[in-house]
N, C-alpha and C positions, 0 to 999 in steps of 0.2 A: 024755318030756322035760317038765320043769316050766317054765312060762313065767311071768314076773311081769306078764303082760298077757293079755287075751283079745280076739280078733277077734270082734265081735258080729254082723256082717252087712254087707250091701251098703248103702253110704250114697249113692253117686252113680255115674253114668257121665257122661262129658263127650264130646260129639260135635262135631267141628270141620268147618267148610266155608268156602268163600270168601264165602258170603252166608247169614247166619243166617235171613233171611226164607224162604229155600227150605227150610231145616231145619224152621222153624216150621210150614210148610204140612203136613208129615207129622205131626210130634210133637204139635202143638197143635190144628190144624184137623181132622186126620183121626183121630188116636189119642186126642185129648181131654185131654192134659195141661194143667195150669193154669200160666200164667206167674205166678210169685210174686215175682219180683225181677229186677233187672238189675245187672250188675257190669262196670265198665270200668276197666282198668288199663294205663297207658302202659308201666309197668315190665314187665308180663307180656304186653304187646302183644295184649290181648284185649278184645273187646266181647261180652258173653254175656247171654243170657236164661236166668234160673234158673227151671226148670219143676219141677213135682212130680207124682208118681204115688202114690196111696195116702194114708193118714192116720196121724197119731200116730207112734209109734216105728217103724212099718212103712213109713213114707213114704220113697220113694226120689227123690232129686234127679236131674234130667236137665238138664245144662247144654248149651245150644246156643251154640256159640262161632264167632266169626269174628275174623280178625286186624284190628287197627287199621291196620296197614301190612303188606300181604302180602309185601313184600320184606325185612321185618325178622324177627329171631328173638326169642323163640320163635315158630315158625310153627305156630300152633294149628290151622291148616286142612289141613296136609299129611298128617296121619294122621287119617282120619275118626273112628276111635275114639281120642280123645285120651288119656283116662285112666279108670281105675276107682278109686272111692273106697271105703274100708272103714272102718266104725266100729270104734274100739278103746277099751277101757275105761280105759286109762292110757297116754296117748301118750308122755310122757317115759320111762316104764319100757320101753315097746315100743321106742323109738328106742335107748335104752341097750343093751338086750338084743340087738337086731338088729345094732347096730354091733359088739358083741363077737363076734357070729357071722359077721361079714364082709359084712354088707349095705351096699351103696353107696347113699347118700342124695344127692339132687339138692341143689345149692347153695340156701341160703336158710334152712335150719334150720326149727325150729318157729316158726310165725307164724300170724296170723289169716287165714283163708280168705275166699272170697267170701260164704259164708253166715254168717260170724261165728264159726265154730268154729276152734280151734287145729288146724293141719294141718302136714304135711310130706310129702315125696314120696320114694319109693324110685325111684332112677334106673333108666331102662329098660335100661342096659348095666352090666355088671360092669367091674371094672378089676383091674389087678395087685394093688393094695393092698386092694381090696374085691372079692373074687371072686364075690359074690352080687348079682345085679341082677334087674330085671324081665323079662329075656329078651325085650326089645323092647316091653314094656308099661310105661308110666308108672303107678305105683300110688300113690294118695294115701291116707295114713293120717289119719283124722279123729277128734279127741277127741269121744267120744260124750257128750251131755248126760245128766244124771241120769235123766231119764225113759226114755231109750233103754237105759241100763245096767240100770235096774229091769225093763224089759220083755223085754230080750233077753239079759241077763247071766245 
């Protein structure tokens, strides 16, 4: 099957917990990832440390997330592996083609993500209207920048 887009590789994983300081003890203090940024969003109910592993186009982002309000949704801490992010060379083409194939996307459409790239999410559950979902996993599609496309495309 010919696709108008290409998935280039793993962009990120996002790990949720009630206290990101506890997550940081393993991922930063023990495993040696570097904290490169922070992201806080009332709308997304998230306070996250953006960490990285590797360099250049092979760098993978590891987001350590805790909720701003544990009683509010989205509950970023209730699923320890919150989501997986995939680099894609042409996000609008991917969304259009996947929608035609019956993929269900989470509300919000294409928008700027925490790291500044255009993103959208494949919903973890299918529906009657859209019979293809993430089968329990939230999947983030991330528009790859030119250097990632050149290196991995």
